[in-house]
Every structure is written in structure tokens, then in C-alpha cells.
C-alpha positions as CSV (number, residue, x, y, z in Angstrom):
1,X,36.8,-18.7,0.5
2,X,35.3,-16.3,3.2
3,X,31.7,-16.6,4.1
4,X,29.8,-13.5,3.2
5,X,27.9,-11.9,6.1
6,X,24.4,-10.7,5.4
7,X,23.3,-7.6,7.2
8,X,19.8,-7.7,8.5
9,X,17.9,-4.4,8.3
10,X,15.0,-4.1,10.6
11,X,12.2,-1.5,10.0
12,X,10.4,0.3,12.8
13,X,6.9,-1.1,13.2
14,X,4.1,0.8,11.5
15,X,1.9,2.4,14.3
16,X,-1.8,2.2,13.6
17,X,-3.5,5.5,13.9
18,X,-6.3,7.7,12.4
19,X,-5.6,10.2,9.7
20,X,-6.3,13.2,12.1
21,X,-3.6,11.8,14.4
22,X,-0.9,12.1,11.7
23,X,-0.6,15.9,12.2
24,X,0.0,15.5,15.9
25,X,2.2,12.3,15.9
26,X,5.0,12.4,13.4
27,X,5.8,8.7,13.9
28,X,8.4,7.4,11.5
29,X,6.1,4.7,10.1
30,X,2.3,4.6,10.3
31,X,-0.6,2.3,9.4
32,X,-3.8,4.0,8.2
33,X,-7.0,2.6,6.9
34,X,-9.6,4.2,4.7
35,X,-11.4,4.6,1.4
36,X,-9.8,6.0,-1.8
37,X,-11.9,9.0,-2.7
38,X,-9.9,10.3,-5.7
39,X,-6.7,9.6,-7.7
40,X,-4.2,11.9,-9.3
41,X,-2.4,10.2,-12.2
42,X,0.1,13.1,-12.7
43,X,1.9,12.5,-9.4
44,X,0.7,8.9,-8.8
45,X,-1.1,9.8,-5.7
46,X,-4.6,9.3,-4.1
47,X,-6.7,10.8,-1.3
48,X,-7.5,8.4,1.5
49,X,-10.5,9.2,3.8
50,X,-11.0,7.3,7.1
51,X,-14.5,8.8,7.7
52,X,-13.2,11.6,9.8
53,X,-10.2,13.1,7.9
54,X,-8.4,12.9,4.6
55,X,-4.7,12.6,3.6
56,X,-2.7,12.6,0.4
57,X,-0.9,9.3,-0.2
58,X,2.1,9.3,-2.6
59,X,2.8,5.8,-4.0
60,X,6.2,4.4,-4.7
61,X,5.4,3.0,-8.1
62,X,3.0,3.1,-11.0
63,X,2.1,-0.5,-10.3
64,X,0.9,0.4,-6.7
65,X,-1.0,3.4,-8.1
66,X,-2.7,1.4,-10.9
67,X,-3.9,-1.4,-8.6
68,X,-5.9,1.1,-6.3
69,X,-9.4,2.1,-7.4
70,X,-11.6,4.8,-6.3
71,X,-14.1,3.6,-3.7
72,X,-11.7,0.8,-2.6
73,X,-11.1,0.2,1.1
74,X,-7.2,0.0,1.7
75,X,-4.6,0.0,4.4
76,X,-1.4,2.1,3.8
77,X,1.9,1.5,5.5
78,X,4.3,4.4,5.0
79,X,6.2,7.4,6.3
80,X,4.5,10.8,7.3
81,X,6.0,13.8,5.6
82,X,5.1,17.5,5.6
83,X,4.5,20.1,8.4
84,X,1.5,21.3,10.4
85,X,-1.7,20.7,8.5
86,X,0.1,19.7,5.3
87,X,0.9,16.0,6.4
88,X,1.1,13.4,3.6
89,X,2.1,9.8,3.6
90,X,4.8,8.3,1.4
91,X,3.4,4.7,0.9
92,X,5.6,1.7,1.3
93,X,2.8,-0.8,1.1
94,X,-0.8,-0.5,-0.1
95,X,-3.0,-3.4,0.9
96,X,-6.5,-4.2,-0.4
97,X,-8.8,-4.3,2.6
98,X,-12.1,-4.6,0.6
99,X,-12.8,-8.0,2.1
100,X,-12.4,-6.7,5.7
101,X,-15.7,-6.0,7.6
102,X,-15.3,-2.2,7.9
103,X,-17.7,-1.8,10.8
104,X,-16.0,-4.6,12.9
105,X,-12.5,-3.0,12.0
106,X,-13.7,0.5,13.2
107,X,-15.2,-1.1,16.4
108,X,-12.0,-3.0,17.2
109,X,-9.7,-0.1,16.3
110,X,-11.5,2.4,18.3
111,X,-11.3,0.4,21.6
């Protein structure tokens, strides 16, 4: 019996950036952090605010959408879509960052 070969698929790393940089840098995968300011049940999306800019986040599943709450601090890993000022992110991963010290995170990220 022949041994089955497994193909390893490697993803590009998610580049940490601010929401305002999404429009300038159309990186294939990004990592952004911010506060959920509103949710839209109809399209399973939410608006993420990093304190300087906002962006629409489209979730992959209702489960991801349901676990996110307004006012929650989260990190989103995903792909940037759209053109010019209409950038949006298709989320691959949404992580709860509520236990992260926001001030310390901003201080480290901005240096």
C-alpha cells in the first residue's frame, strides 16, 4: 500500500497594522486590533474602531459573529478587500483581547 503524501499549505503571516493603513497597504493578510462599536446581524459583520479609524469586518461564520459583543476589545486576522476608501476585512480569526492591557498594547505597537 502506497503511503499518502500530505501537502502542507502555508499561509502568509498576518501583518500588524492600524486600520488607517489598510487603505494604503493592501497586504494579503493583516492583523488589526480595536473595539467593536456596532454589529450588523443581516450580513454577520461588525465595525471595528482602533481609536483613529474604523473598518467593516465581515465574519466567516455566525459562530464568530455571535461570540463578538459591542464594546469588546478584539484582534482580527484576515484579508483586506475593497478599493480606495472602501476597504473592509474578511475575518479569518477573531480573538478576544479584553484581558489585554489596551494602554500597554498601544504603547508597544506604536514604537
